C-alpha positions as CSV (number, residue, x, y, z in Angstrom):
1,M,-39.9,-0.4,-26.2
2,I,-38.7,-1.5,-29.6
3,A,-36.5,-4.6,-29.8
4,L,-33.6,-4.3,-32.3
5,N,-31.6,-7.1,-33.6
6,K,-27.8,-7.0,-33.2
7,G,-27.2,-5.5,-36.7
8,A,-29.7,-2.7,-36.2
9,S,-28.3,-1.9,-32.8
10,L,-24.7,-1.6,-34.2
11,W,-26.0,0.6,-37.1
12,L,-27.8,2.8,-34.6
13,A,-24.7,3.1,-32.4
14,R,-22.6,4.2,-35.4
15,V,-25.2,6.8,-36.5
16,A,-25.2,8.2,-33.0
17,G,-21.4,8.3,-32.9
18,V,-21.3,10.1,-36.2
19,C,-23.9,12.6,-35.0
20,L,-22.0,13.3,-31.8
21,L,-18.7,13.8,-33.8
22,V,-20.4,16.2,-36.2
23,G,-21.9,18.2,-33.3
24,M,-18.5,18.4,-31.6
25,V,-16.8,19.7,-34.8
26,A,-19.5,22.3,-35.3
27,F,-19.2,23.5,-31.7
28,V,-15.4,23.8,-31.9
29,G,-15.7,25.5,-35.3
30,R,-18.1,28.1,-33.8
31,R,-15.8,28.7,-30.9
32,V,-12.8,29.3,-33.2
33,A,-14.9,31.5,-35.6
34,A,-16.2,33.5,-32.7
35,D,-12.7,34.6,-31.8
36,D,-11.5,36.8,-34.7
37,T,-8.2,37.5,-33.1
38,P,-5.6,35.5,-35.0
39,A,-2.8,33.8,-33.3
40,P,0.5,35.6,-33.7
41,W,2.3,34.5,-36.9
42,V,5.6,33.3,-35.4
43,V,8.5,33.3,-37.8
44,P,11.5,31.1,-36.9
45,E,14.5,33.1,-35.6
46,D,16.8,31.9,-38.3
47,A,14.4,33.0,-41.0
48,K,14.1,36.5,-39.4
49,K,17.9,36.9,-39.8
50,V,18.0,36.3,-43.5
51,K,18.9,39.4,-45.5
52,N,17.4,40.2,-48.9
53,P,20.0,39.2,-51.6
54,I,18.2,41.1,-54.4
55,P,18.9,44.9,-54.4
56,P,15.9,47.1,-55.2
57,T,16.7,48.4,-58.6
58,Q,14.3,49.9,-61.2
59,E,14.3,46.6,-63.0
60,T,13.6,44.4,-60.0
61,L,11.0,46.8,-58.6
62,A,9.2,46.9,-61.9
63,A,9.2,43.1,-62.1
64,A,7.9,42.9,-58.6
65,Q,5.2,45.4,-59.2
66,D,3.8,43.1,-61.9
67,L,4.1,40.1,-59.6
68,F,2.3,42.1,-56.8
69,T,-0.5,43.1,-59.2
70,D,-1.0,39.6,-60.5
71,N,-0.6,37.7,-57.2
72,C,-1.1,40.0,-54.2
73,S,-3.3,42.9,-55.0
74,L,-6.5,40.8,-54.9
75,C,-6.2,40.8,-51.1
76,H,-3.6,43.4,-50.2
77,G,-4.9,46.0,-52.7
78,E,-3.1,47.9,-55.5
79,K,-1.3,50.2,-53.0
80,G,-0.7,47.4,-50.3
81,I,-3.2,48.9,-47.8
82,G,-5.0,45.5,-47.3
83,D,-8.1,46.7,-49.0
84,G,-8.3,44.5,-52.1
85,P,-11.6,43.1,-53.3
86,G,-10.7,39.6,-51.9
87,A,-10.1,41.1,-48.4
88,K,-13.9,41.3,-47.9
89,A,-14.2,37.6,-48.2
90,I,-11.7,36.7,-45.4
91,K,-12.1,37.1,-41.6
92,V,-8.5,38.3,-40.9
93,K,-7.7,41.6,-42.7
94,P,-4.6,41.3,-45.0
95,A,-1.5,43.1,-43.9
96,N,-1.3,46.8,-44.6
97,F,2.2,47.3,-46.1
98,T,1.8,51.0,-45.8
99,D,1.7,50.9,-42.0
100,A,5.2,52.1,-41.1
101,K,5.0,50.8,-37.5
102,L,3.9,47.3,-38.6
103,M,6.5,47.1,-41.3
104,A,9.3,48.3,-39.1
105,A,8.6,45.3,-36.9
106,E,9.1,42.9,-39.9
107,T,12.5,41.9,-41.1
108,D,13.0,41.1,-44.8
109,G,13.6,37.5,-43.8
110,A,10.3,37.4,-42.0
111,L,8.4,38.8,-45.0
112,F,10.1,36.3,-47.3
113,W,9.3,33.4,-44.9
114,K,5.6,34.4,-44.5
115,M,5.0,34.7,-48.3
116,S,6.9,31.4,-48.8
117,E,5.0,29.4,-46.1
118,G,1.6,31.1,-46.1
119,R,-1.0,30.7,-43.4
120,G,-4.8,30.6,-43.4
121,P,-6.1,32.5,-46.4
122,M,-2.6,33.7,-47.3
123,P,-1.3,31.1,-49.8
124,S,2.2,29.7,-49.8
125,W,4.0,31.1,-52.8
126,K,7.1,28.9,-52.8
127,E,5.7,26.5,-55.4
128,T,4.3,29.4,-57.6
129,L,7.0,32.0,-57.4
130,T,10.7,31.6,-57.7
131,E,13.0,32.5,-54.8
132,K,14.2,35.5,-56.8
133,E,10.7,36.7,-57.4
134,R,9.8,36.4,-53.7
135,W,12.8,38.4,-52.7
136,E,11.9,41.0,-55.4
137,L,8.4,41.2,-53.8
138,V,10.0,41.9,-50.4
139,G,11.8,44.9,-52.0
140,Y,8.6,46.0,-53.6
141,I,6.7,45.7,-50.3
142,R,9.4,47.9,-48.7
143,K,8.8,50.5,-51.5
144,L,5.1,50.5,-50.8
145,T,5.9,51.4,-47.1
146,K,8.3,54.2,-48.2
147,D,5.9,55.6,-50.8
148,A,3.1,55.8,-48.2
149,A,5.3,57.8,-45.9
150,K,5.9,60.6,-48.5
């Protein structure tokens, strides 16, 4: 048996503790990664009730289309299907805005809140886009749903 002085024993105990911690984090990470089912994205009730104050006009929809192309299409795709080139790099598929059933379940307030707050790979846009721009995007997302139904 090797005899260690007090300093070496303390160092060895710290190394063992760090190794244990790293192992636990790796194990938990694998457990989470193994479950590809995302937790439901819960929107506060008061946020769900907020109505879009920006009417969808030709002007606001054209502005929102540019915003969507510049900021959203990388993951959501040009038509909002959720098939953008960035979608391949993330585990949870981006929302398909052309899915009428999915979109019927989302209020305008919920869409606004989700794009404002973000979650996981979906960034928060409240620091990047103005409130008006985010509401315009809600109108444009609704247009994508309607266009797909035609």
